[in-house]
N, C-alpha and C positions, 0 to 999 in steps of 0.2 A: 511080480507085482511091484509097482513103483512105490516108493515109500512117499505117504503124504500125511502131514499132521495138521490138525486144525485146533486152534484155540476157540473152544466152543462154550456157549452158555444156551442151555435148553430153552430158555425163556425168549430168546431173541429170534424173531422170525428170519431175519437175515442169516443167522448162524444155522437155523434149521434147513434153511433153502439151500445154503452152500453144501452142508452135509449130505443132503438128498442128492444134488447133482454130483457130488463125488461118489456116492454109492451107485448112482445110475451110471456113472462110467466104468462100473465094476471093481471099484477100489474100495476096501475098507480101511479108512485111516486111523491113525493114531489120534485119539481124542483126548485133549488136554482140558480138564476143567480149570480154567485159569483163575478163576474167583478162589477155589479151594487150594490151587497149587500155582501161585503166580510166578512169572519167569524172574529170573534175576535181572538186575538193572541192566548188565551187558546184553543179555538175551533180549530184553525189551528194546533197548536201543538198536541193536542190529536188525531186528524184526522191522522197526520203523524205517531205518534206512533203506533196507533191502525193499522194502515195499515202495520206496521213493516218496516217502511222506515226511513232512515236518512232524516234530513232537505234538504240536498243537493239533494238527489234522488227524492225529492217532488217539485224541482224547475224546471223550463223551461229554460234550459240554451242556447237555440237558439234564444231567443227573444233579439232585439237589446238592449234593456234596461239591460239586464245581462250584457253585456260587457261595456256599457255605465256607469254603475253604479259599475264597478271593482268588481262583485260579483264572479269571478272565483279565487279572492284571497283566498287561502287555509287558512289563518290565521283569517278570519273572523269567528266570533262565530255564533252559531245557533240562537241567539237571533238577532243578526245583519241580518241574512239571513232571519228570519221570518219577522223583521220589513221592509224589502225591499220588500217581498212578500205582505205584507199587503198594503204598500204604492203604489205598482204597482201590482194589483191583477192577472193581465195577466202573472206573472211569477209564479203563482201556477199552477202545473200540473194538468191535469184533463183527466177524470172525477174521482173525488172520489164518491164512492157510499158506502152508509151506509145501514145496515140492522141488524135485531137482530142477524144474524150469524157472523156479522164482518164488518169490513172495508176495502175496496180495492182501490187502484189506478188502474183503470181498462183500463191499456194500455197493451196488446190488449184488446179490448172490451169485449172479451170471459172471462175475468177474473171475471166478474160480476157473471157468473154462479156458481162460488165457494160459493157465499153467498146468493144465492137465495134460 
């Protein structure tokens, strides 16, 4: 069976949908609760880069903490944004899914099918 990992948040419908599609493909993934166990800065940077995203594209900008922390400031560096995501993990968009075929931010959940 192929190794698949998902950075999952059970309260997120996209995350639940991606997990369901993975399981429907006959794969039981490694499920990482990234809120309780956030990635390292290097892991987060690599996931974002591997998914072909900018750091901003990997942020949840509708969370109250985004505005409270002034993260909409376009002069903030990627390092500053990564630090904010690690300090407040719910700012990390989800779900990130990792397989041997690549990494995707699975929004919509069907994006996971590209890498299964």
